N, CA, C and O of each residue as an XYZ file, in Angstrom:
308
protein
N      85.242    104.778    103.697
C      85.357    104.933    105.126
C      85.832    103.614    105.728
O      85.250    102.558    105.478
N      86.883    103.691    106.514
C      87.425    102.503    107.162
C      86.827    102.377    108.552
O      86.644    103.371    109.255
N      86.525    101.144    108.941
C      85.963    100.888    110.258
C      86.346     99.483    110.690
O      86.776     98.658    109.884
N      86.178     99.228    112.000
C      86.487     97.930    112.574
C      85.226     97.381    113.227
O      84.568     98.086    113.992
N      84.890     96.155    112.939
C      83.720     95.524    113.539
C      84.108     95.012    114.913
O      85.069     94.254    115.054
N      83.354     95.430    115.933
C      83.611     95.009    117.302
C      82.633     93.900    117.674
O      81.422     94.122    117.683
N      83.130     92.741    117.972
C      82.253     91.638    118.354
C      81.657     90.930    117.166
O      82.252     90.867    116.090
N      80.465     90.394    117.379
C      79.790     89.571    116.388
C      78.684     90.353    115.690
O      78.092     91.254    116.285
N      78.403     90.019    114.446
C      77.285     90.627    113.721
C      75.998     89.944    114.169
O      75.873     88.723    114.082
N      75.048     90.734    114.645
C      73.788     90.217    115.166
C      72.729     90.162    114.075
O      72.743     90.982    113.157
N      71.822     89.217    114.162
C      70.682     89.053    113.263
C      71.077     89.086    111.784
O      70.500     89.852    111.012
N      72.053     88.262    111.378
C      72.385     88.243    109.949
C      71.255     87.611    109.145
O      70.642     86.634    109.575
N      70.990     88.175    107.986
C      69.978     87.601    107.100
C      70.390     87.809    105.652
O      71.053     88.792    105.321
N      70.000     86.892    104.805
C      70.292     86.959    103.380
C      69.239     87.826    102.700
O      68.040     87.606    102.871
N      69.694     88.817    101.926
C      68.755     89.695    101.230
C      68.741     89.433     99.722
O      67.822     89.870     99.030
N      69.747     88.726     99.206
C      69.770     88.345     97.790
C      70.751     87.185     97.630
O      71.713     87.055     98.386
N      70.488     86.354     96.637
C      71.410     85.251     96.370
C      71.374     84.903     94.891
O      70.388     85.158     94.198
N      72.464     84.318     94.425
C      72.542     83.865     93.036
C      72.360     84.982     92.026
O      72.983     86.038     92.136
N      71.512     84.749     91.050
C      71.321     85.710     89.958
C      70.629     86.997     90.372
O      70.651     87.966     89.613
N      70.020     87.043     91.542
C      69.356     88.273     91.976
C      70.351     89.304     92.525
O      69.950     90.413     92.876
N      71.636     88.956     92.604
C      72.674     89.914     93.003
C      73.097     90.694     91.768
O      73.547     90.112     90.781
N      72.952     92.001     91.823
C      73.269     92.853     90.677
C      74.737     92.786     90.293
O      75.068     92.876     89.111
N      75.619     92.630     91.262
C      77.058     92.686     91.008
C      77.684     91.304     90.879
O      78.890     91.164     91.080
N      76.916     90.296     90.556
C      77.392     88.921     90.503
C      78.561     88.752     89.535
O      79.544     88.083     89.855
N      78.456     89.344     88.381
C      79.519     89.216     87.366
C      80.842     89.789     87.876
O      81.900     89.189     87.688
N      80.775     90.958     88.526
C      81.983     91.591     89.072
C      82.578     90.750     90.202
O      83.794     90.566     90.263
N      81.731     90.241     91.094
C      82.211     89.409     92.204
C      82.912     88.156     91.687
O      83.968     87.783     92.197
N      82.334     87.504     90.677
C      82.955     86.312     90.097
C      84.289     86.639     89.447
O      85.229     85.847     89.518
N      84.374     87.800     88.818
C      85.623     88.198     88.154
C      86.728     88.511     89.173
O      87.876     88.114     88.976
N      86.391     89.215     90.253
C      87.398     89.644     91.225
C      87.796     88.518     92.180
O      88.985     88.281     92.395
N      86.817     87.828     92.751
C      87.076     86.861     93.823
C      86.993     85.405     93.385
O      87.400     84.517     94.134
N      86.486     85.145     92.214
C      86.353     83.777     91.726
C      84.900     83.321     91.755
O      84.092     83.798     92.551
N      84.599     82.398     90.877
C      83.225     81.922     90.737
C      82.861     81.028     91.919
O      83.583     80.085     92.244
N      81.744     81.331     92.551
C      81.213     80.563     93.670
C      79.751     80.936     93.870
O      79.214     81.741     93.111
N      79.111     80.376     94.859
C      77.739     80.731     95.199
C      77.779     81.966     96.097
O      78.255     81.891     97.229
N      77.288     83.094     95.605
C      77.328     84.356     96.334
C      75.987     84.683     96.964
O      74.930     84.377     96.412
N      76.050     85.315     98.140
C      74.861     85.829     98.818
C      75.149     87.241     99.296
O      76.255     87.533     99.750
N      74.157     88.116     99.196
C      74.262     89.449     99.775
C      73.545     89.382    101.114
O      72.391     88.958    101.179
N      74.224     89.801    102.196
C      73.674     89.651    103.533
C      73.676     90.987    104.268
O      74.381     91.922    103.888
N      72.872     91.055    105.329
C      72.864     92.245    106.170
C      72.738     91.817    107.625
O      72.258     90.725    107.931
N      73.180     92.703    108.516
C      73.112     92.440    109.940
C      73.461     93.701    110.709
O      73.809     94.724    110.119
N      73.366     93.624    112.026
C      73.623     94.769    112.897
C      74.844     94.477    113.754
O      74.983     93.382    114.298
N      75.736     95.471    113.875
C      76.951     95.287    114.662
C      77.429     96.619    115.221
O      77.113     97.683    114.690
N      78.199     96.538    116.310
C      78.896     97.715    116.825
C      80.195     97.838    116.045
O      80.906     96.856    115.833
N      80.491     99.061    115.624
C      81.728     99.300    114.876
C      82.477    100.479    115.476
O      81.888    101.328    116.145
N      83.776    100.522    115.231
C      84.607    101.666    115.625
C      85.040    102.370    114.356
O      85.678    101.771    113.491
N      84.689    103.653    114.245
C      85.057    104.452    113.083
C      86.500    104.915    113.193
O      87.135    104.729    114.231
N      87.023    105.517    112.132
C      88.408    105.999    112.101
C      88.713    106.989    113.220
O      89.823    107.004    113.751
N      87.730    107.817    113.582
C      87.964    108.826    114.622
C      87.820    108.271    116.037
O      87.958    109.020    117.004
N      87.544    106.965    116.179
C      87.475    106.326    117.489
C      86.083    106.184    118.074
O      85.922    105.527    119.102
N      85.069    106.777    117.454
C      83.716    106.656    117.984
C      83.168    105.246    117.728
O      83.441    104.626    116.700
N      82.394    104.770    118.692
C      81.769    103.451    118.588
C      80.284    103.657    118.364
O      79.631    104.387    119.110
N      79.747    103.007    117.327
C      78.338    103.179    116.962
C      77.709    101.838    116.629
O      78.398    100.872    116.299
N      76.384    101.797    116.721
C      75.617    100.640    116.298
C      75.134    100.900    114.877
O      74.484    101.913    114.620
N      75.443     99.999    113.957
C      75.176    100.228    112.536
C      74.564     99.007    111.881
O      74.742     97.880    112.344
N      73.829     99.246    110.782
C      73.404     98.150    109.920
C      74.456     98.012    108.825
O      74.795     98.985    108.152
N      74.966     96.807    108.654
C      76.005     96.530    107.668
C      75.458     95.643    106.566
O      74.525     94.870    106.784
N      76.045     95.758    105.381
C      75.751     94.849    104.279
C      77.071     94.356    103.724
O      78.061     95.088    103.701
N      77.078     93.097    103.271
C      78.283     92.508    102.719
C      77.915     91.379    101.772
O      76.780     90.904    101.742
N      78.919     90.964    100.994
C      78.769     89.811    100.115
C      79.500     88.647    100.766
O      80.566     88.829    101.355
N      78.933     87.459    100.660
C      79.530     86.274    101.238
C      79.527     85.176    100.199
O      78.486     84.842     99.633
N      80.699     84.616     99.951
C      80.815     83.552     98.967
C      81.188     82.245     99.631
O      81.970     82.230    100.582
N      80.637     81.151     99.142
C      80.953     79.835     99.682
C      82.448     79.578     99.530
O      82.959     79.543     98.411
N      83.148     79.398    100.636
C      84.584     79.169    100.617
C      85.419     80.427    100.481
O      86.648     80.358    100.521
N      84.771     81.583    100.318
C      85.483     82.856    100.141
C      85.376     83.745    101.373
O      86.240     84.592    101.597
N      84.332     83.567    102.175
C      84.135     84.388    103.364
C      83.449     85.703    103.054
O      82.896     85.888    101.970
N      83.489     86.616    104.014
C      82.815     87.911    103.904
C      83.694     88.881    103.119
O      84.881     89.029    103.409
N      83.101     89.540    102.120
C      83.820     90.490    101.260
C      83.025     91.789    101.156
O      81.795     91.777    101.196
N      83.724     92.887    101.026
C      83.153     94.207    100.734
C      82.061     94.632    101.722
O      80.933     94.926    101.325
N      82.403     94.661    102.983
C      81.461     95.091    104.012
C      81.304     96.602    103.950
O      82.291     97.327    103.826
N      80.051     97.087    104.037
C      79.798     98.525    104.008
C      78.729     98.897    105.027
O      77.879     98.083    105.387
N      78.792    100.138    105.480
C      77.801    100.672    106.401
C      76.592    101.103    105.582
O      76.728    101.849    104.613
N      75.422    100.638    105.969
C      74.219    100.982    105.239
C      73.370    101.998    105.984
O      72.789    102.893    105.370
N      73.293    101.865    107.329
C      72.407    102.746    108.075
C      72.937    102.938    109.496
O      73.317    101.971    110.156
N      72.960    104.207    109.971
C      73.317    104.498    111.355
C      72.101    104.251    112.238
O      71.025    104.779    111.956
N      72.245    103.469    113.291
C      71.125    103.146    114.161
C      71.153    103.939    115.462
O      70.100    104.132    116.069
N      72.294    104.398    115.905
C      72.390    105.207    117.128
C      73.076    106.520    116.832
O      73.253    107.341    117.733
């Protein structure tokens, strides 16, 4: 599902880092070896059909790599 993040992600927090990330090996292979963190936060997004919703998002963030593989985890509204 494709979506666009509107504005800033609110209340970001780290839920896993380093070896506690299950997909660490894949992330290092695809994006390069770095310090990875799995994070979550809340943001307004626009879905493909144009609806705007408040959602909980999760993503991987690598030092010097930025935010990768953002996904919708939970609908809040």
